[in-house]
C-alpha positions as CSV (number, residue, x, y, z in Angstrom):
1,M,-77.7,-126.1,47.8
2,K,-80.5,-123.3,48.7
3,A,-79.3,-119.7,50.1
4,A,-80.2,-118.2,52.5
5,W,-81.5,-115.2,51.4
6,G,-85.5,-113.6,52.2
7,R,-87.9,-112.5,50.2
8,R,-89.6,-109.2,50.2
9,S,-93.1,-108.9,50.5
10,P,-95.8,-109.3,47.3
11,K,-97.4,-106.1,48.7
12,E,-93.7,-104.6,48.3
13,T,-92.9,-102.5,45.2
14,P,-93.8,-104.8,41.8
15,A,-90.1,-104.2,40.0
16,L,-88.3,-104.6,43.0
17,A,-89.8,-107.8,44.0
18,E,-89.1,-108.9,40.5
19,A,-85.4,-108.2,40.5
20,D,-85.3,-109.8,44.2
21,E,-86.9,-113.5,42.2
22,A,-84.5,-113.1,39.4
23,Y,-81.4,-112.3,41.5
24,E,-82.3,-115.2,43.8
25,D,-82.5,-117.5,41.0
26,W,-79.6,-116.8,39.7
27,A,-77.7,-116.9,43.3
28,I,-79.3,-120.3,43.8
29,D,-77.8,-121.4,40.3
30,E,-73.8,-122.4,41.1
31,G,-73.1,-124.7,38.7
32,P,-71.5,-127.6,39.8
33,P,-68.8,-127.2,41.9
34,D,-65.9,-128.8,39.9
35,M,-65.1,-128.8,36.2
36,A,-63.0,-131.2,34.5
37,G,-61.0,-131.8,38.0
38,W,-60.2,-127.9,38.3
39,S,-61.5,-125.7,41.8
40,T,-62.7,-122.3,41.4
41,G,-59.7,-121.5,42.5
42,A,-57.5,-122.9,40.4
43,Q,-59.4,-121.2,37.4
44,A,-58.8,-118.1,39.3
45,N,-55.0,-118.5,39.8
46,T,-54.2,-120.0,36.4
47,A,-56.0,-116.7,35.2
48,A,-53.7,-114.9,37.0
49,V,-51.0,-116.1,35.7
50,I,-51.8,-116.0,32.2
51,R,-52.1,-112.3,32.7
52,W,-48.9,-111.3,34.2
53,A,-47.2,-113.8,31.5
54,A,-48.9,-112.0,28.6
55,W,-47.7,-108.3,30.7
56,G,-44.3,-109.6,31.1
57,L,-44.0,-110.4,27.7
58,L,-45.7,-107.4,26.2
59,L,-42.9,-105.5,28.6
60,L,-39.9,-107.3,27.6
61,G,-40.1,-107.3,24.1
62,P,-39.0,-103.7,23.2
63,L,-36.0,-104.6,25.7
64,L,-35.4,-107.6,23.7
65,G,-35.2,-106.2,20.0
66,A,-32.9,-103.5,21.2
67,A,-30.4,-106.2,22.7
68,A,-30.4,-107.8,19.5
69,L,-29.6,-104.4,17.9
70,L,-26.9,-104.0,19.8
71,S,-25.5,-108.1,19.5
72,V,-24.6,-107.3,15.8
73,P,-21.0,-106.4,14.7
74,A,-20.7,-103.2,13.4
75,K,-19.5,-103.3,10.3
76,A,-15.3,-103.0,9.7
77,G,-13.9,-99.7,7.9
78,P,-11.5,-96.7,8.4
79,A,-12.0,-94.8,11.6
80,P,-13.0,-91.3,10.9
81,T,-10.3,-88.8,10.7
82,A,-10.0,-84.8,10.7
83,S,-10.0,-83.0,7.8
84,A,-8.6,-79.7,6.9
85,A,-11.9,-78.2,6.9
86,T,-12.3,-78.8,10.8
87,A,-8.8,-77.2,11.9
88,P,-8.9,-74.4,14.3
89,S,-9.0,-71.2,12.1
90,A,-5.4,-69.6,14.4
91,A,-3.9,-73.1,11.9
92,G,-1.3,-71.2,10.1
93,A,-1.2,-68.2,11.5
94,Q,2.4,-67.8,12.7
95,G,3.5,-68.9,9.7
96,A,1.5,-66.1,7.5
97,A,3.0,-63.6,9.9
98,G,6.5,-64.7,9.0
99,Y,5.9,-64.8,5.7
100,A,4.8,-61.5,5.6
101,E,7.6,-60.3,7.0
102,L,9.7,-61.5,4.5
103,F,8.2,-60.1,1.8
104,V,8.4,-56.5,3.2
105,A,11.8,-57.2,3.6
106,A,12.2,-58.3,-0.1
107,Y,9.6,-55.2,-1.2
108,L,11.6,-52.5,0.6
109,E,14.8,-53.3,-1.1
110,A,13.3,-54.3,-4.7
111,G,14.5,-52.0,-7.5
112,E,14.4,-52.2,-10.9
113,G,14.6,-55.7,-12.8
114,D,13.8,-57.8,-9.1
115,Q,10.4,-58.7,-10.0
116,A,11.5,-62.2,-10.0
117,A,12.5,-62.0,-5.9
118,L,9.1,-60.5,-5.4
119,A,7.0,-62.9,-7.5
120,A,8.1,-65.7,-4.9
121,Y,6.1,-63.9,-2.4
122,Y,3.5,-62.4,-5.3
123,P,3.2,-64.3,-8.1
124,G,1.4,-61.0,-9.8
125,A,4.5,-59.4,-9.3
126,S,6.4,-61.0,-12.3
127,G,4.4,-58.1,-14.6
128,L,5.4,-55.2,-12.3
129,R,6.8,-52.3,-13.6
130,L,9.5,-51.5,-11.0
131,E,12.0,-48.4,-10.6
132,G,14.8,-47.2,-9.1
133,A,17.8,-48.5,-8.2
134,P,17.7,-52.3,-5.8
135,G,18.8,-51.8,-2.6
136,R,17.9,-48.3,-1.9
137,M,16.5,-48.6,0.5
138,R,16.5,-51.3,3.4
139,G,14.2,-52.5,6.2
140,E,15.6,-53.3,9.8
141,Q,13.6,-54.1,13.0
142,L,10.7,-55.8,11.2
143,A,8.1,-56.8,13.9
144,V,4.3,-57.5,13.4
145,V,2.1,-55.2,14.9
146,R,-1.2,-57.2,13.8
147,L,-2.7,-60.0,12.5
148,R,-6.4,-60.6,12.2
149,Q,-8.1,-63.6,10.0
150,T,-10.0,-61.9,7.3
151,G,-11.4,-65.4,5.8
152,R,-11.0,-68.9,5.5
153,G,-7.5,-69.6,5.2
154,I,-6.5,-65.5,4.7
155,W,-4.7,-63.1,6.7
156,S,-4.4,-59.7,6.9
157,V,-0.9,-59.3,8.6
158,T,0.4,-55.6,9.2
159,V,4.6,-55.0,9.7
160,A,6.3,-52.4,11.2
161,A,9.7,-52.0,9.7
162,R,12.6,-49.2,9.8
163,V,13.2,-47.8,6.7
164,T,16.6,-46.7,6.1
165,A,17.1,-45.2,3.0
166,K,20.6,-45.2,1.1
167,A,21.7,-41.6,1.2
168,S,22.6,-40.1,-2.5
169,P,25.4,-38.6,-3.2
170,S,23.8,-34.9,-3.8
171,S,21.5,-35.2,-0.1
172,K,24.8,-35.6,1.5
173,A,26.5,-32.8,-0.4
174,S,22.9,-30.8,0.4
175,A,23.4,-31.9,4.0
176,G,26.6,-30.8,4.5
177,N,26.1,-27.3,3.6
178,E,23.1,-26.6,5.4
179,G,24.8,-26.7,8.7
180,G,27.4,-29.5,9.1
181,A,26.9,-31.4,11.9
182,D,22.9,-31.1,12.5
183,G,22.3,-30.8,8.7
184,Q,24.0,-34.4,8.3
185,G,22.1,-35.5,12.0
186,A,18.4,-33.6,10.6
187,A,19.2,-35.6,7.0
188,A,19.6,-39.1,9.1
189,A,16.3,-38.9,11.2
190,A,14.5,-38.5,7.9
191,A,16.3,-40.9,5.8
192,S,15.1,-43.8,9.3
193,T,11.8,-44.0,10.5
194,V,9.1,-46.3,10.9
195,R,6.6,-47.7,8.1
196,Y,3.8,-49.4,8.5
197,F,2.8,-52.0,5.5
198,Q,-0.4,-54.3,5.2
199,V,0.4,-57.4,3.9
200,P,-2.9,-59.9,2.6
201,V,-1.5,-63.9,3.2
202,A,-3.5,-66.7,1.9
203,T,-2.3,-69.9,3.6
204,A,-3.3,-73.5,2.4
205,T,-3.6,-76.5,5.5
206,A,-2.1,-79.6,5.2
207,A,-4.6,-82.8,4.8
208,V,-4.6,-85.3,7.5
209,T,-4.6,-88.8,5.7
210,P,-6.5,-91.6,6.9
211,A,-3.8,-93.3,8.9
212,S,-2.8,-90.5,10.9
213,P,-6.1,-89.3,12.7
214,T,-5.6,-86.2,15.1
215,T,-7.3,-83.8,16.9
216,T,-4.2,-80.8,16.7
217,P,-4.5,-78.1,14.6
218,A,-3.0,-79.2,11.1
219,P,0.1,-77.3,9.8
220,A,-0.2,-75.1,6.8
221,S,1.5,-76.0,3.9
222,G,2.0,-73.4,2.0
223,Y,1.4,-69.1,1.9
224,T,1.2,-66.6,-0.8
225,A,0.4,-62.9,-0.8
226,L,-2.6,-61.9,-2.7
227,A,-1.4,-58.8,-3.5
228,M,1.6,-55.9,-2.9
229,P,2.0,-54.8,0.6
230,A,0.1,-51.7,1.0
231,E,1.2,-48.9,3.3
232,V,-0.8,-47.6,6.4
233,G,-0.5,-45.5,9.6
234,A,0.8,-46.6,12.8
235,P,-1.5,-47.9,15.1
236,T,-3.4,-45.2,17.3
237,Q,-2.0,-45.3,21.1
238,V,-4.2,-45.6,23.1
239,K,-5.3,-44.4,26.7
240,A,-3.2,-46.6,29.4
241,P,-6.0,-48.2,32.1
242,A,-5.4,-47.4,35.6
243,L,-3.4,-49.6,37.7
244,V,-4.1,-50.9,41.6
245,Y,-0.8,-48.5,42.9
246,G,-1.1,-45.5,44.2
247,P,1.5,-42.5,43.2
248,M,5.3,-42.7,43.0
249,R,6.8,-41.9,46.3
250,P,10.7,-41.1,47.0
251,A,12.0,-45.2,48.2
252,L,12.7,-44.4,51.5
253,P,16.2,-45.9,52.8
254,S,13.9,-46.9,56.0
255,D,11.4,-48.5,54.4
256,P,11.3,-52.0,54.9
257,R,10.1,-52.5,51.5
258,T,12.3,-50.3,49.9
259,Q,15.3,-52.6,52.0
260,A,13.6,-55.8,50.2
261,V,13.3,-54.7,46.7
262,T,16.8,-53.0,46.6
263,E,18.2,-56.6,48.0
264,F,16.6,-58.9,45.9
265,L,17.4,-56.3,42.6
266,S,21.1,-55.8,43.9
267,A,20.9,-59.7,43.5
268,F,19.3,-60.2,40.0
269,L,20.6,-57.9,38.0
270,I,24.1,-57.5,40.1
271,G,24.6,-60.9,41.4
272,V,25.1,-59.3,44.8
273,G,24.2,-61.8,47.1
274,E,22.7,-64.9,46.9
275,L,19.1,-64.4,45.1
276,D,17.1,-67.3,46.8
277,R,17.8,-65.7,50.8
278,Y,15.5,-62.7,49.3
279,L,12.7,-64.8,47.8
280,A,9.1,-66.3,49.4
281,P,9.2,-70.2,50.2
282,G,8.1,-71.3,46.8
283,T,9.3,-68.9,44.4
284,K,11.8,-69.8,41.6
285,L,13.5,-67.1,39.9
286,T,17.1,-67.0,38.6
287,A,19.9,-64.2,38.4
288,I,20.7,-62.6,35.0
289,T,23.9,-64.3,34.2
290,P,26.5,-62.5,33.1
291,A,25.5,-59.7,35.5
292,P,24.3,-57.0,33.0
293,Y,24.7,-53.8,35.3
294,T,27.5,-52.9,38.0
295,G,25.2,-50.8,40.4
296,M,21.5,-50.3,41.2
297,A,19.5,-47.7,43.2
298,V,15.8,-48.0,43.5
299,D,14.2,-44.3,43.1
300,T,10.6,-44.5,43.2
301,L,8.1,-47.0,44.9
302,A,4.5,-47.0,44.2
303,I,2.4,-49.0,46.8
304,E,-1.4,-51.1,46.0
305,G,-3.9,-49.0,47.6
306,E,-1.5,-46.5,49.3
307,K,-2.3,-42.6,48.6
308,G,-0.4,-41.2,52.0
309,S,3.2,-40.2,52.1
310,E,3.4,-41.0,56.1
311,P,6.7,-43.3,56.3
312,V,6.4,-46.9,56.8
313,T,8.9,-48.6,59.2
314,A,6.9,-51.9,60.4
315,V,6.2,-55.2,58.8
316,P,2.7,-56.8,58.7
317,G,2.1,-60.2,59.9
318,D,3.0,-62.9,58.3
319,G,1.3,-64.3,55.0
320,T,0.1,-60.5,54.2
321,R,0.8,-59.9,50.1
322,L,1.6,-56.4,48.7
323,R,2.0,-55.3,45.2
324,L,4.4,-52.3,43.7
325,L,5.9,-50.7,40.9
326,A,9.9,-50.2,41.8
327,A,11.4,-47.9,39.8
328,V,14.8,-48.4,39.3
329,R,18.0,-46.8,37.5
330,A,20.7,-49.4,36.6
331,T,24.7,-48.7,35.9
332,G,26.1,-50.6,33.1
333,H,29.6,-51.7,32.2
334,D,30.2,-48.3,30.3
335,G,29.0,-46.1,33.2
336,V,25.5,-45.0,31.6
337,R,22.8,-45.5,34.0
338,L,19.0,-47.0,32.2
339,P,15.7,-46.6,33.5
340,L,14.0,-50.2,34.5
341,T,10.7,-50.3,35.9
342,Y,9.8,-53.5,38.3
343,A,6.4,-55.1,38.8
344,L,6.9,-57.5,42.3
345,T,4.2,-58.9,44.6
346,L,5.7,-59.0,48.1
347,T,4.6,-61.3,51.0
348,A,5.2,-60.6,54.8
349,R,7.5,-63.9,57.0
350,A,9.3,-63.8,60.0
351,G,9.3,-59.7,60.3
352,R,10.7,-58.9,56.6
353,W,9.5,-58.7,53.4
354,E,10.0,-61.0,50.8
355,I,9.5,-61.4,47.2
356,A,6.8,-64.0,46.1
357,S,6.7,-62.8,42.4
358,L,8.2,-61.0,39.4
359,D,5.0,-59.7,37.6
360,G,4.9,-60.4,34.2
361,A,3.1,-57.0,34.1
362,P,1.4,-53.7,36.3
363,A,-2.1,-54.8,38.1
364,P,-4.9,-52.9,36.3
365,A,-7.5,-51.7,38.7
366,T,-10.9,-53.0,37.7
367,P,-11.5,-52.2,34.4
368,S,-14.9,-50.1,33.7
369,P,-17.2,-50.3,30.9
370,A,-16.5,-49.1,27.1
371,T,-18.5,-45.8,26.5
372,P,-19.8,-45.9,22.9
373,S,-18.3,-42.9,22.5
374,A,-14.6,-44.6,23.0
375,I,-15.7,-46.5,19.5
376,T,-15.2,-44.9,16.3
377,P,-16.8,-46.5,12.8
378,G,-14.3,-48.1,10.7
379,Q,-11.7,-48.0,13.4
380,G,-12.1,-52.2,13.4
381,D,-10.6,-52.2,10.5
382,A,-7.2,-49.9,11.3
383,P,-4.1,-51.4,11.3
């Protein structure tokens, strides 16, 4: 079979002519049209199939290997358990606080020969030298005023106690000679003071057994004091934050807000009327029973955002919410009036104010960032 290609003239460039001649000879010699019964097209198709099969094996190899690894059954063994080392740091805090209170109470009442009573809290107390008669002092109204963690399982607990000293016969005679009732009152005031004691308490956390895995904090299994109590100063009284309310104004009887607060507190404190009548829908409160007071009067109100003193007689549209502070005088069954303050949230509905919530604390204004001068070096270690 001849190809219908033309030749260049020999007069043309010799290199081109030689290339044309070689190309012509290659193109003419095509070989036999069939080889062992396979056509050229069949050979091309077979090569393509083999090539794609090879690529498929290369791509599926890693996937098949991963599937084989995942299909191997895991070895049986105990489930992972939470250990005492992973328990949150708050574990044992409440118990440490109560343990410190008991230790301070025993410490204040201890005297000569009471080493064993104190060693029950602090083992090192067995070798202490104690003086004075047991029970010469007594701690009352004990309360934890500060609790902080100083190390793993170690708590520094500051306990406040009203310490009452037992008056000796000599002190009673001295008080009587120095002014009768006034002298006795001064002696009683000096004998009963609030003092503060700092106690270091170590806790041991109960280990979690493999049979009972848990993610909750493990309970403390025991406590011990690391030293005798250290008497410290009273906590510093901080400056109160600014609140969202305006200044206290007299609670005018014509003010619908005064009427709503008075009706609510009369039912809440005295038991006059049905409490639900004065509550907004969805608010759940229960009157105090038995009623601790026989009378009640709202003296002043501090209204959220209110700065002026103009009288208010209208109720805004439904859904309007308002926070206020109500200063109250409540009369007890003994006829003595006690001052009380309530933080309330009111909502308007159907032309009257209703109580939406009895707030847990007055609402603070937007807090301002603390300045460096407000922080005293070392203040973090104060009780």
